[in-house]
C-alpha angles and dihedrals in degrees: 000000000000118000123195132177127206142071096306092211089296102105095137091054093046091048090052090057095041093245122137097199144347138213118237128196119203123197130199134198088254095060115109127224088246090059092050090047090051091053092049091050091050092049091050090050092049091048092054093042095052097036 
């Protein structure tokens, strides 16, 4: 799973929503379920940590 932060060539859209950047996760056919589960767990942890 590749994770990237930034504007992703969508600055007008981000500006419309008042957001300076986003984080994007990209999946491939080669990713395992364990890798996806690990990403989900990390996102849940981050949500609780920063809430």
